[in-house]
C-alpha positions as CSV (number, residue, x, y, z in Angstrom):
1,M,74.7,88.2,72.0
2,G,77.4,90.1,73.3
3,K,80.5,87.9,74.5
4,I,83.8,89.3,73.8
5,T,86.9,87.4,73.9
6,L,90.6,88.5,73.7
7,H,93.9,86.1,74.1
8,Q,97.0,87.4,73.7
9,V,96.1,90.5,71.9
10,R,99.1,92.9,71.6
11,K,99.7,96.2,70.3
12,S,102.5,97.7,69.2
13,F,103.6,101.5,67.8
14,G,106.8,100.5,65.8
15,E,109.0,98.7,68.8
16,V,107.0,100.4,72.0
17,D,104.4,97.6,73.0
18,V,101.6,99.9,74.2
19,I,99.2,96.8,75.0
20,P,102.1,93.4,75.7
21,G,99.6,91.4,75.8
22,I,95.9,91.0,77.4
23,D,94.1,87.6,78.0
24,L,90.5,88.9,78.9
25,T,86.9,87.9,78.6
26,I,83.8,89.8,78.8
27,E,81.0,88.1,79.4
28,D,77.6,88.9,77.6
29,G,74.9,91.7,79.1
30,E,78.3,92.3,81.6
31,F,79.1,96.5,82.4
32,V,82.5,96.2,82.3
33,V,85.0,99.8,82.9
34,F,88.9,99.6,81.8
35,V,90.8,102.2,84.3
36,G,93.5,103.0,84.8
37,P,95.9,106.5,84.9
38,S,96.7,108.5,81.2
39,G,98.3,106.5,79.2
40,C,97.6,103.3,80.8
41,G,96.5,101.8,77.1
42,K,92.8,101.7,78.0
43,S,91.2,103.7,75.2
44,T,94.2,101.9,73.2
45,L,92.6,98.5,74.7
46,L,88.7,99.7,73.5
47,R,90.0,101.1,69.7
48,L,91.5,97.5,69.3
49,I,87.9,95.8,70.4
50,A,85.9,98.2,68.0
51,G,88.5,97.5,65.1
52,L,89.7,101.3,65.0
53,E,93.2,100.1,65.6
54,D,94.9,97.1,64.0
55,T,96.1,94.2,66.4
56,T,99.9,93.5,66.0
57,A,98.8,90.1,67.7
58,G,96.5,88.0,68.9
59,T,92.9,87.1,68.2
60,M,89.3,88.5,69.4
61,Q,86.4,86.5,69.6
62,I,82.8,88.4,69.1
63,D,79.6,86.3,70.3
64,G,82.1,83.4,69.1
65,R,82.9,84.9,65.4
66,E,86.6,84.9,64.2
67,A,87.0,89.4,64.3
68,T,90.6,90.3,64.8
69,H,90.7,91.3,61.4
70,L,87.3,92.4,60.5
71,P,86.5,95.9,60.0
72,P,84.6,98.1,61.9
73,A,81.6,98.3,60.4
74,Q,81.1,94.2,60.7
75,R,81.8,93.6,64.3
76,G,78.4,94.6,65.1
77,L,79.4,97.5,67.9
78,A,78.7,100.7,68.8
79,M,81.1,103.6,70.2
80,V,80.3,106.4,72.1
81,F,83.2,109.0,72.1
82,Q,84.4,112.0,74.6
83,S,83.8,114.3,71.6
84,Y,80.1,114.0,70.8
85,A,80.6,114.0,66.9
86,L,77.3,115.3,65.9
87,Y,76.5,117.2,62.7
88,P,75.8,121.2,64.4
89,H,73.4,121.2,61.0
90,M,71.0,118.0,61.5
91,T,68.2,118.4,63.5
92,V,68.0,115.6,66.6
93,R,65.7,113.2,64.9
94,K,68.4,113.2,61.8
95,N,71.4,112.7,63.8
96,I,69.8,109.7,65.9
97,A,68.6,108.6,62.1
98,F,71.9,109.1,60.4
99,P,73.4,105.4,60.7
100,L,70.2,104.1,60.2
101,K,70.2,106.0,56.7
102,M,73.5,105.1,55.4
103,A,71.9,101.4,56.0
104,G,69.6,101.9,53.8
105,M,66.2,101.5,56.1
106,T,63.3,102.8,54.8
107,A,61.8,106.4,56.3
108,A,59.4,104.7,58.7
109,E,61.9,102.0,59.8
110,Q,64.0,105.1,60.6
111,E,61.5,107.0,62.6
112,A,59.8,103.8,64.5
113,K,63.4,103.0,65.8
114,V,64.4,107.2,66.3
115,Q,61.0,107.4,68.4
116,H,62.1,104.2,70.4
117,A,65.5,105.4,71.0
118,A,64.3,109.0,72.2
119,K,61.7,107.5,74.9
120,I,64.5,105.5,76.6
121,L,66.6,108.9,76.6
122,N,64.0,111.4,77.2
123,L,65.0,113.2,74.0
124,T,61.4,113.0,72.4
125,N,60.1,116.5,73.3
126,Y,63.8,117.4,71.6
127,L,63.9,115.8,68.3
128,D,63.1,118.9,66.0
129,R,66.1,121.0,67.5
130,R,69.7,120.8,66.7
131,P,72.6,119.9,68.7
132,G,73.3,123.5,69.0
133,Q,70.2,124.5,70.8
134,L,71.0,121.1,73.3
135,S,72.9,121.1,77.1
136,G,76.2,119.0,77.0
137,G,74.2,116.0,78.6
138,Q,71.5,116.3,76.1
139,R,74.0,116.3,73.7
140,Q,75.9,113.5,74.8
141,R,72.1,111.2,75.4
142,V,71.9,112.1,71.3
143,A,75.6,110.4,70.7
144,I,74.1,107.1,73.1
145,G,70.6,107.6,70.6
146,R,72.5,107.1,67.5
147,A,74.6,104.3,69.0
148,I,70.9,102.6,70.4
149,V,68.9,102.6,67.0
150,R,72.0,99.8,65.4
151,E,70.8,98.0,68.0
152,P,74.6,96.5,68.7
153,A,76.1,93.6,70.2
154,A,78.2,95.7,72.7
155,F,78.1,99.5,73.4
156,L,81.6,101.0,73.6
157,F,82.1,104.4,76.2
158,D,85.6,106.0,75.9
159,E,85.6,108.7,78.2
160,P,82.2,110.1,77.6
161,L,81.4,112.2,80.7
162,S,84.7,113.9,80.5
163,N,83.3,117.4,79.0
164,L,80.6,117.5,81.6
165,D,80.1,119.4,85.0
166,A,80.6,118.0,88.0
167,A,76.9,117.6,89.1
168,L,76.2,116.5,85.4
169,R,78.2,113.4,85.4
170,V,76.7,112.2,88.5
171,T,73.4,112.2,86.4
172,M,74.7,111.0,83.3
173,R,76.5,108.2,85.1
174,Q,73.0,107.1,86.9
175,E,70.9,107.4,83.0
176,I,74.0,105.5,81.6
177,S,74.1,102.4,84.6
178,E,69.5,102.7,84.0
179,L,70.2,102.6,80.4
180,H,72.2,99.5,81.0
181,Q,69.8,97.6,83.2
182,S,66.5,98.5,80.7
183,L,68.7,97.1,77.4
184,K,70.2,94.1,79.3
185,T,73.3,94.7,76.4
186,T,77.0,94.4,77.0
187,M,78.5,97.6,77.7
188,I,82.8,98.2,77.6
189,Y,83.3,101.9,79.7
190,V,87.0,103.7,79.6
191,T,87.7,106.1,82.5
192,H,90.5,107.5,84.6
193,D,87.5,108.3,87.2
194,Q,87.7,105.5,89.5
195,V,84.4,106.9,91.0
196,E,83.3,106.6,87.9
197,A,84.3,103.1,87.7
198,M,83.5,102.0,91.3
199,T,79.5,103.2,90.7
200,M,78.8,102.0,87.6
201,A,80.8,98.5,86.3
202,D,79.7,94.6,87.1
203,K,83.5,93.8,86.6
204,I,86.4,96.5,86.4
205,V,89.9,95.8,84.3
206,V,92.3,97.8,85.9
207,L,95.2,98.4,83.6
208,N,98.6,100.0,84.3
209,A,101.1,100.6,81.6
210,G,99.3,98.0,78.9
211,R,99.1,95.5,81.4
212,V,96.0,94.3,83.2
213,E,96.9,94.7,87.3
214,Q,93.7,92.9,88.5
215,V,89.6,91.6,87.5
216,G,86.9,91.8,89.6
217,S,84.0,93.4,90.8
218,P,84.1,96.8,92.8
219,L,83.9,95.3,96.0
220,D,86.7,92.3,94.9
221,L,88.8,95.0,94.3
222,Y,87.8,97.4,97.5
223,H,88.3,94.5,100.0
224,S,91.0,92.4,98.3
225,P,93.7,94.4,95.8
226,R,96.2,91.7,94.3
227,N,98.7,94.2,94.6
228,L,100.4,97.7,95.6
229,F,98.8,99.6,92.3
230,V,95.4,98.2,92.2
231,A,95.3,98.8,96.6
232,G,96.7,102.7,95.9
233,F,93.9,103.4,93.2
234,I,91.2,101.7,93.9
235,G,89.3,103.7,96.7
236,S,88.5,107.7,97.6
237,P,90.3,108.9,99.4
238,K,93.5,106.8,98.5
239,M,94.6,103.9,101.0
240,N,97.3,105.0,103.4
241,L,100.6,103.1,102.3
242,I,103.1,103.0,105.2
243,T,106.4,101.6,105.4
244,G,109.1,101.5,107.4
245,A,109.5,100.2,111.3
246,E,105.3,100.5,111.7
247,A,104.9,98.1,108.7
248,A,107.6,95.8,110.0
249,K,105.5,94.6,113.4
250,Y,103.2,93.1,110.7
251,N,105.7,91.4,109.0
252,C,105.1,93.3,105.6
253,T,106.7,95.6,103.2
254,T,104.5,97.6,103.1
255,L,101.0,98.4,105.3
256,G,97.7,99.8,103.9
257,V,94.7,100.3,105.4
258,R,91.7,103.3,104.3
259,P,90.9,106.0,105.7
260,E,87.8,105.2,106.8
261,H,88.9,101.8,108.2
262,I,91.2,104.1,111.2
263,R,88.8,105.1,114.3
264,V,89.7,108.5,116.2
265,G,90.5,108.5,119.6
266,E,92.7,106.3,121.8
267,G,94.8,104.1,119.8
268,P,98.9,103.2,119.1
269,W,99.0,106.3,116.7
270,Q,99.8,109.8,117.8
271,G,99.9,112.8,115.9
272,V,98.9,116.1,115.2
273,V,95.9,117.2,113.3
274,G,97.0,119.0,109.7
275,L,94.6,120.3,107.2
276,S,91.2,119.2,107.8
277,E,88.1,119.4,105.2
278,H,84.5,119.5,106.9
279,L,82.2,118.2,104.2
280,G,78.8,117.8,105.8
281,S,78.3,113.9,106.3
282,D,82.2,113.1,106.2
283,S,85.7,115.3,107.0
284,F,88.9,114.1,106.0
285,I,91.8,114.7,108.2
286,K,95.5,114.9,107.3
287,V,96.8,113.8,110.8
288,E,101.3,113.9,111.2
289,V,101.8,111.1,113.1
290,D,105.1,110.2,115.0
291,G,107.3,107.8,113.5
292,I,105.0,107.2,110.3
293,G,104.4,110.3,108.1
294,T,101.0,111.8,106.9
295,I,97.8,109.8,107.6
296,N,94.6,110.7,106.0
297,V,91.7,109.6,108.1
298,R,88.2,109.7,106.5
299,A,85.6,110.3,110.1
300,S,82.5,111.7,111.0
301,G,81.6,115.5,109.6
302,E,80.7,116.3,112.6
303,I,83.7,115.3,114.7
304,G,85.3,118.3,116.3
305,V,89.3,118.8,115.5
306,H,91.2,121.5,114.4
307,H,94.5,122.1,113.0
308,G,97.5,122.0,115.6
309,D,94.9,119.3,117.4
310,P,96.9,116.7,119.3
311,I,94.9,113.0,117.8
312,K,95.1,109.6,118.7
313,L,94.3,106.7,115.7
314,S,93.2,103.4,115.8
315,P,93.4,101.3,112.9
316,D,90.9,98.5,112.3
317,M,92.8,95.7,112.8
318,D,90.5,93.7,110.6
319,K,90.6,95.5,107.5
320,L,94.2,95.9,107.2
321,H,96.7,94.8,104.0
322,R,100.3,93.7,103.6
323,F,102.3,93.4,100.6
324,D,105.4,92.4,100.2
325,G,108.5,93.4,98.7
326,E,107.4,93.4,95.2
327,G,104.3,94.8,95.9
328,L,101.9,92.2,96.1
329,A,99.3,91.3,98.3
330,L,100.2,88.8,101.7
331,K,97.3,86.5,102.6
């Protein structure tokens, strides 16, 4: 019902290729996250799928139907934007029902669908309020409810949590994931936050300068990054990337090791503790290592180190990543 296939889809503005040409298949019922830095083309790609941008070249199918040049209203998709785009003079009930009213549904049909969506999103007690009387998270749920009542083939989310505070983002992240489990509908979610991508996605599409760097499950990308860009982007804190003589010992141009794969104590790397952040369960430590430079270490929250302390580090040899001169992963 919600399979989307892109074949060499390209988008240009004048002579500038924003999307040089993408092949991608999103299976029915998948939760797919487009992730990448600002300006990488992820929102543009989402707008191409939605029909809000014209495709310069290539083809697109939705549920096996040619959709490259279909207007947005005929694609069977529902989009949730970063801005809630609610009508401030309307109640929550009327905001959610608005697309149904435009479709000519009867008042009884509208109310049944609104009640169903409100129940899913815990908005039943707020149906007679206006958006100005709601919190940011509640307003975002209203926007999602307006999408749910349309019963789309797929939901498209364009950085929907960017306007929320950190705690509320975590809550909404969980609610959207639970919504996906409940509806079993295809969802495409755009974010620059790789933590959102790792915690929500069935499949992640990592974009860079309009190109797909890698597609895979969160753990695929974490354990087996295809290149230096993916290695440096996926994972928090970021992977340590080491060059020079230390990397040459391992027959590669760049050596990668994640902060959580470094043990504190005896080991070949000797350094001095710089900044340390103790967060309770974890401690993040910056260590100036002789001949290597700054290394980030993720250790137990109970570790007792202080600025200026000498320290020895040992990388987990089974968890090292090697990259060649072109930045591609070596086996």
